[in-house]
N, C-alpha and C positions, 0 to 999 in steps of 0.2 A: 291425938285425934285422928282418926282414919276418915280418909275421903272413899267415898264409895261410888263406883261407876253403873250404869245398868248393866253391863257384862260382867259385873263383878271386880273383885280386886284386879289391878292389871299387874301381870307378871311378865318378865323378860322370858323369852322362848329358851328353852332347852336344847342345847346342840349335842348330838350324840356321834360321838367319834366311832368310825367303822375299822379303823386301823387301814384302810386301802388308801393309795394314792389315786389323785383322780387321773382317768386316761390321757394319755399325751394327746395334746392340740385340744383339750375340752377345758374348759373353764372350772374352776374348783366350785364345789357347789357354793351357792349363795353369791358368787362372782358374776358379774355381768359378761354377757357376750361381747367379745370384742374389744375388751378393756386389756391393757397391757401390752407388753412387747411381745411379738412373734416368736415363738420358741425355734431352735436350731433345726428340730425335726419338721417345724414347718416350713422353714426356708429351704431345706433340702428336698421337699417333697416327700418326706418322710423317709428319705433313704440315705440320708447323711449328706455332707458336702460333696459336689461334683468335683472329679479330677480334671485336670486341664488336659483340653483334646490337642494329640500331637499332631502337627501340620502333616499333611500327605505330599511325599516326595513323587514327582513326576520324572521317571528317567527318559532322557531322550538319547535315541541311538546315535552314535558318531557317524559323521558323513563318511562314507567310503571312497568317495571320489579323490581327495586329496592324499588318502592313504596308498590308494592303488596309483596314482600319479608318482608317488615317491618311490614305491617300489620300482617301477617302470623306469625311471629317471635313475634309480640305483643301478639297475641292471644294465642299461644303456652305457652308463659310466665303466661299470665293471668290465663290459665288452670291448669298450675303446681301450681301456688300458692293456687288457690281456692282450687283444691287437697289436697294440704298439709294442709290447713286450716280445711278443713272437716275431714281429718284423724286423725289429733289432737285433734278435737272436739270428734270425734268418740272414741279415746283412751283414752280421760278422763271421759267417760261413767265408771260407776261401770261393773265389768265383767258380773254380773249377769245380766244386761240390755243387754250387748253385746250378751251373750248367747241367751236370749229369741229372739233375733233380727235375729238368724239364723232361715232361712227357715226349716220348717220339723222337728225342733228339739222338742223333748217331755221332758218336765220339771217334774220329778217324786218329786222333792223337793216340788211343789206347789200340784201335784196329791196325794201323798201319805208321808205326814212329818213322820209319823210313821216309814217308811220303811229307811228313811235316817238317823237316828239317830245314828248308827254306835256303835262300841268298843262292838259288841255282838259276842264273839267267842264261836265257838261251834264245836265238833269234829263230824268226819263221814259226810256224805251226807247230804245235805240240799235242801229241795225243795224250788224253786223260783218261784214267781208268774210272774215276767218278765223275758222274754227270748231274747236274753242273759240278765242275771241280771245286774243290775246297783247299787245295793245297799243291804242292809239287812245283816243279820247274817252271819259269814263266818270263815274259819278256821284261827287258830292262826298264821299259815305260810302264807306268801304272794308269789305268783309268781314273780320271778325274773322280773324286768321290767325296766331294763337298756339299753333300744332298743333291747330286745330279740324278734327274730322271731321265732316262733315254728311252725314246718310243721306237726304237730299233734294237735289233740285236747287237751286242758288242763282241770283240773279241776275248775269249777266255783267258788267253795269255796276258791281257793288260787286267783283266778283272782279279786275275789271282794274285797279281802283284799287290792290287788295292788291298785284297784280304790280307796279304803278310803285312801291312802297316795298320791294320787293326780295323780296318772297315767292315761292315756289314753289305753283302751282296744280295738283294732281294731280286729273285726271277719269277716270272709267271709264263703260263700259256699265252700265246697271242689271242686265243679264243675266250679269254677270261673277260666276263662280263664288265662294262665300261665302269659301272658303279663300284665293282671290286677294284678294278684298277686305281679309281680315284682314291679309294681308302687306302691302299698302300702307298699311293704317291703322298698323301698327307703325312705319313710317317717317315717319309725320306728327304721330301722337299726341304731345303735350307737347313738340313741337320749334316754336320761334319762328320765324317768316317761313315758315310751312308750313299749307296748308289742303288740304281733299280733299272731293269731292263727285260724286255720279253727274251723268252727261250724257248726254242723248238725241241718238241720230243720230249717234253716233262712227262713224267708219269704220274706226276700229280698237279693240281693247279698252280699251286704255290710252292716254292723252294726256298729257303733261307739258307745263307752260306756265312760263315766267319772261317777264320784260318783253323783248319781240322775240324771243323764241327758243320753239322748239316740237319735242317729241320724241313720235312715236307707236309704240306697243309691242305685242306679243303677249300678253304674261303678266308676272305680278309677279315672278318669278324673274331677269328680266334684270338683268345688273349695270350697264347703262347707267343704271338708275334712280338709284342712288346716285352714280353718275360726273355726272349731270346736276345733282343736289342740290348735291354737294359743290362743284362748280364755278360755279354761277349763283345759289344763295341769297345774298341780301345783294347780291352783286357787281353783278347784272344791275340794282339800283335806280338810277334816274336822281334820286331825292332823298336820297341817301347813307344810311349805316347808320343812323342815327338815328330816320327815319321810323318811325311808329308801326304796329304790329299790333294792339295792343289797344285798346279802346275803340269797336271797330267793329260791324258789323251782325252779329247771331249768329242772326236768324231766317232760315229757308228760303224758297223760292218764287222763281221767276224774273222776276217785276216788281220794279222796283227801288223801293226806299221814298223817295219825297219826302215826307217829313212836315214839313218847314221847322225842323227841328232842326238846327242849325249844328255840323257835326263839327268836330274839332281839326283845325288846318292842318297838321299832321305826324302 
């Protein structure tokens, strides 16, 4: 027995297949919108999964200050080491070579070997060919040379004997400015094997004497003064380092003192 309806017999709708897949992101025919899980294409915005973003590295320039400081310190250290090596080399040279290297020095040991023989004691005034004298005959008494600063001229004959004992005799023109005289006195006062006095008739403001050597200068600030003293004091002695500088004549005046007093032999 069949049951009929007003619209005729009820039939199941027929689905016709077209062979095509539904478009991506769209539900298949007959499916409700929004049903089911999202596809990979939808999750990726239609372009597939996103690649991880690499972190951006921000390069920071190195501070130049420490590098410059390191370089400067290195250069200073190298300079100090180099100077020390040079000074050690210079100090290892014989004193005669170091003396000849002083600019302006006159070496009478080479110019007049006969003059510097020494040990020739003579009484009374002696005429010298070099002014101030640097060697030659001299009085048996030496001028005290224990850092003595004389404010008046002294006898050449006594001063030359002091040179023979290894002293440095600094002479200066009487009109040398007071501040220059003070600078010279500072180099002499209290230092053994040193003496100083004014000297009339100098052709230069200052003249330095050691046995057989002379150096004439224009002012007391000249660095060669210290170089001369350092190189020739004691070294220039022809009687050895034990030759005395005390027990000598302490009086001023250009006339040698022959008072008959026997001076020590050293």
